[in-house]
Z-matrix of the N, CA and C atoms (Angstrom, degrees):
N
C 1 1.442
C 2 1.520 1 108.46
N 3 1.307 2 116.39 1 139.40
C 4 1.449 3 122.04 2 178.68
C 5 1.521 4 108.99 3 -100.40
N 6 1.304 5 116.08 4 131.37
C 7 1.458 6 121.33 5 178.74
C 8 1.521 7 109.23 6 -103.60
N 9 1.343 8 116.56 7 149.80
C 10 1.464 9 120.10 8 -179.85
C 11 1.532 10 109.83 9 -71.45
N 12 1.303 11 114.99 10 158.96
C 13 1.465 12 120.56 11 -176.98
C 14 1.526 13 111.99 12 -61.71
N 15 1.347 14 116.69 13 -37.10
C 16 1.460 15 120.29 14 -178.36
C 17 1.531 16 110.67 15 -63.56
N 18 1.334 17 116.69 16 -41.95
C 19 1.460 18 120.72 17 178.99
C 20 1.523 19 110.19 18 -64.79
N 21 1.292 20 115.39 19 -44.17
C 22 1.466 21 120.57 20 179.32
C 23 1.525 22 110.45 21 -60.41
N 24 1.332 23 116.01 22 -43.51
C 25 1.460 24 120.40 23 -179.49
C 26 1.529 25 111.00 24 -66.46
N 27 1.332 26 116.88 25 -36.75
C 28 1.462 27 120.93 26 178.10
C 29 1.531 28 110.53 27 -61.54
N 30 1.323 29 116.06 28 -43.05
C 31 1.462 30 121.19 29 177.96
C 32 1.527 31 110.13 30 -61.09
N 33 1.316 32 116.70 31 -47.99
C 34 1.467 33 120.85 32 -178.52
C 35 1.527 34 111.67 33 -65.51
N 36 1.335 35 117.43 34 -34.60
C 37 1.466 36 120.53 35 176.86
C 38 1.525 37 111.12 36 -66.06
N 39 1.331 38 116.75 37 -41.85
C 40 1.468 39 120.28 38 177.97
C 41 1.528 40 110.74 39 -59.87
N 42 1.315 41 116.45 40 -40.29
C 43 1.468 42 120.62 41 179.15
C 44 1.531 43 110.33 42 -68.92
N 45 1.334 44 116.29 43 -40.06
C 46 1.467 45 120.39 44 178.63
C 47 1.528 46 111.19 45 -65.05
N 48 1.339 47 116.89 46 -26.71
C 49 1.464 48 121.24 47 179.56
C 50 1.526 49 112.71 48 -85.81
N 51 1.331 50 117.39 49 8.18
C 52 1.450 51 120.38 50 171.02
C 53 1.514 52 116.83 51 110.82
N 54 1.317 53 118.69 52 -5.41
C 55 1.463 54 119.40 53 178.34
C 56 1.528 55 109.68 54 -78.02
N 57 1.310 56 116.02 55 150.94
C 58 1.461 57 119.10 56 177.76
C 59 1.526 58 109.12 57 -77.43
N 60 1.310 59 115.76 58 152.13
C 61 1.465 60 119.21 59 -178.46
C 62 1.516 61 111.00 60 -67.63
N 63 1.321 62 116.83 61 -29.33
C 64 1.464 63 119.69 62 178.03
C 65 1.526 64 111.20 63 -69.33
N 66 1.334 65 116.65 64 -41.41
C 67 1.465 66 120.54 65 179.02
C 68 1.530 67 110.84 66 -65.46
N 69 1.318 68 116.26 67 -40.12
C 70 1.468 69 120.45 68 178.94
C 71 1.527 70 110.23 69 -64.89
N 72 1.311 71 116.93 70 -42.74
C 73 1.468 72 120.81 71 178.90
C 74 1.519 73 110.47 72 -61.07
N 75 1.315 74 116.51 73 -42.09
C 76 1.464 75 120.53 74 -179.29
C 77 1.530 76 110.95 75 -67.35
N 78 1.344 77 117.16 76 -42.79
C 79 1.464 78 121.01 77 -178.38
C 80 1.526 79 111.67 78 -63.80
N 81 1.328 80 117.38 79 -42.47
C 82 1.465 81 120.73 80 -177.93
C 83 1.530 82 112.95 81 -90.52
N 84 1.335 83 115.79 82 0.15
C 85 1.467 84 122.15 83 177.70
C 86 1.531 85 112.42 84 57.04
N 87 1.324 86 114.09 85 49.59
C 88 1.459 87 120.05 86 174.39
C 89 1.527 88 108.02 87 -124.94
N 90 1.290 89 115.92 88 163.58
C 91 1.461 90 122.08 89 -176.89
C 92 1.529 91 111.36 90 -63.13
N 93 1.330 92 115.43 91 139.17
C 94 1.467 93 119.98 92 175.34
C 95 1.528 94 110.02 93 -62.35
N 96 1.321 95 115.76 94 -35.75
C 97 1.461 96 119.56 95 178.86
C 98 1.535 97 110.82 96 -63.45
N 99 1.341 98 116.50 97 -38.36
C 100 1.468 99 120.47 98 178.78
C 101 1.520 100 110.26 99 -61.69
N 102 1.322 101 116.58 100 -48.37
C 103 1.465 102 120.43 101 179.84
C 104 1.523 103 110.28 102 -62.04
N 105 1.315 104 116.87 103 -43.90
C 106 1.459 105 120.83 104 179.95
C 107 1.532 106 111.00 105 -61.37
N 108 1.327 107 116.63 106 -41.28
C 109 1.471 108 119.06 107 -179.89
C 110 1.526 109 111.05 108 -68.80
N 111 1.334 110 117.89 109 -31.87
C 112 1.463 111 120.79 110 176.28
C 113 1.523 112 110.85 111 -67.92
N 114 1.320 113 116.83 112 -35.06
C 115 1.464 114 120.16 113 177.66
C 116 1.526 115 109.47 114 -65.50
N 117 1.324 116 116.54 115 -43.18
C 118 1.464 117 120.68 116 -179.89
C 119 1.521 118 112.00 117 -68.58
N 120 1.335 119 117.08 118 -35.97
C 121 1.462 120 121.82 119 -178.95
C 122 1.527 121 108.33 120 -134.38
N 123 1.342 122 118.02 121 87.23
C 124 1.464 123 120.51 122 -173.20
C 125 1.532 124 115.38 123 -71.30
N 126 1.313 125 118.14 124 -12.83
C 127 1.462 126 120.47 125 -178.56
C 128 1.526 127 110.20 126 -103.68
N 129 1.341 128 116.99 127 126.42
C 130 1.473 129 118.78 128 179.32
C 131 1.520 130 111.37 129 -63.52
N 132 1.324 131 115.52 130 149.38
C 133 1.461 132 121.12 131 -177.23
C 134 1.520 133 112.72 132 -73.53
N 135 1.313 134 117.95 133 -31.89
C 136 1.450 135 120.78 134 -177.22
C 137 1.514 136 110.76 135 83.47
N 138 1.298 137 115.74 136 -164.93
C 139 1.456 138 120.98 137 -177.44
C 140 1.521 139 110.47 138 -97.01
N 141 1.301 140 115.38 139 147.81
C 142 1.457 141 120.34 140 175.46
C 143 1.521 142 108.52 141 -111.92
N 144 1.302 143 115.71 142 150.83
C 145 1.463 144 119.69 143 178.99
C 146 1.514 145 110.11 144 -76.19
N 147 1.322 146 114.69 145 147.91
C 148 1.455 147 119.72 146 176.10
C 149 1.518 148 109.39 147 -75.03
N 150 1.311 149 114.83 148 150.98
C 151 1.457 150 119.34 149 175.34
C 152 1.523 151 108.61 150 -68.83
N 153 1.321 152 117.40 151 144.58
C 154 1.460 153 118.53 152 177.40
C 155 1.525 154 110.80 153 -65.91
N 156 1.302 155 115.05 154 149.57
C 157 1.455 156 120.55 155 179.55
C 158 1.523 157 109.74 156 -63.65
N 159 1.324 158 116.23 157 146.40
C 160 1.459 159 119.97 158 179.59
C 161 1.521 160 111.45 159 -76.45
N 162 1.320 161 116.46 160 -15.90
C 163 1.457 162 120.44 161 179.42
C 164 1.526 163 107.28 162 -124.52
N 165 1.322 164 116.86 163 135.67
C 166 1.458 165 118.48 164 -178.53
C 167 1.535 166 110.47 165 -74.49
N 168 1.319 167 115.97 166 164.22
C 169 1.463 168 121.82 167 -173.98
C 170 1.525 169 113.01 168 -59.73
N 171 1.314 170 116.68 169 -40.47
C 172 1.466 171 120.25 170 -178.35
C 173 1.531 172 110.81 171 -64.55
N 174 1.310 173 116.81 172 -44.82
C 175 1.463 174 120.34 173 179.35
C 176 1.524 175 110.77 174 -65.14
N 177 1.317 176 117.29 175 -36.70
C 178 1.460 177 120.95 176 178.29
C 179 1.524 178 110.85 177 -63.54
N 180 1.317 179 117.02 178 -41.97
C 181 1.469 180 120.50 179 177.75
C 182 1.525 181 111.43 180 -62.62
N 183 1.318 182 117.04 181 -39.01
C 184 1.468 183 120.75 182 178.68
C 185 1.521 184 109.98 183 -63.56
N 186 1.313 185 116.98 184 -44.52
C 187 1.464 186 120.88 185 179.70
C 188 1.523 187 110.41 186 -64.02
N 189 1.317 188 116.96 187 -43.98
C 190 1.460 189 120.36 188 -179.04
C 191 1.524 190 111.83 189 -65.34
N 192 1.313 191 117.32 190 -37.78
C 193 1.465 192 120.07 191 -177.96
C 194 1.527 193 112.06 192 -76.85
N 195 1.320 194 117.87 193 -17.81
C 196 1.460 195 120.07 194 -177.99
C 197 1.528 196 112.57 195 -94.94
N 198 1.316 197 117.44 196 10.65
C 199 1.464 198 119.80 197 177.58
C 200 1.522 199 108.99 198 -62.07
N 201 1.308 200 116.43 199 130.48
C 202 1.464 201 119.73 200 -179.39
C 203 1.516 202 112.15 201 -111.54
N 204 1.314 203 118.13 202 -18.58
C 205 1.453 204 120.45 203 -178.60
C 206 1.527 205 110.00 204 -87.87
N 207 1.331 206 116.83 205 133.15
C 208 1.465 207 119.27 206 178.60
C 209 1.530 208 110.88 207 -74.17
N 210 1.318 209 115.28 208 152.29
C 211 1.460 210 118.79 209 176.38
C 212 1.527 211 109.21 210 -84.68
N 213 1.326 212 119.17 211 170.10
C 214 1.466 213 121.27 212 -176.21
C 215 1.530 214 113.95 213 -56.94
N 216 1.309 215 117.55 214 -35.34
C 217 1.468 216 120.07 215 179.50
C 218 1.528 217 110.47 216 -66.24
N 219 1.327 218 116.65 217 -39.76
C 220 1.462 219 120.30 218 178.88
C 221 1.522 220 111.02 219 -67.92
N 222 1.305 221 117.97 220 -34.31
C 223 1.466 222 121.34 221 178.79
C 224 1.521 223 109.94 222 -66.42
N 225 1.325 224 116.48 223 -40.21
C 226 1.460 225 121.90 224 -178.15
C 227 1.519 226 111.38 225 -63.42
N 228 1.322 227 117.50 226 -35.15
C 229 1.471 228 121.96 227 -178.25
C 230 1.474 229 110.96 228 -75.97
């Protein structure tokens, strides 16, 4: 589950104000591991780009259209 930055910052502020990370995790009902990992890395990673496909779209369409073997549903009919 992804938490919003404001919630994450609220958790880290509570810990900075003297509360234990275990108590904060219990109060907000989140995993102790999640809180611990936020302490170690307080900045969210964000999104990463997907790797480009190894085959371009045009070549993929050619391969898909040249399928000669029927699928199980087609065999049943």
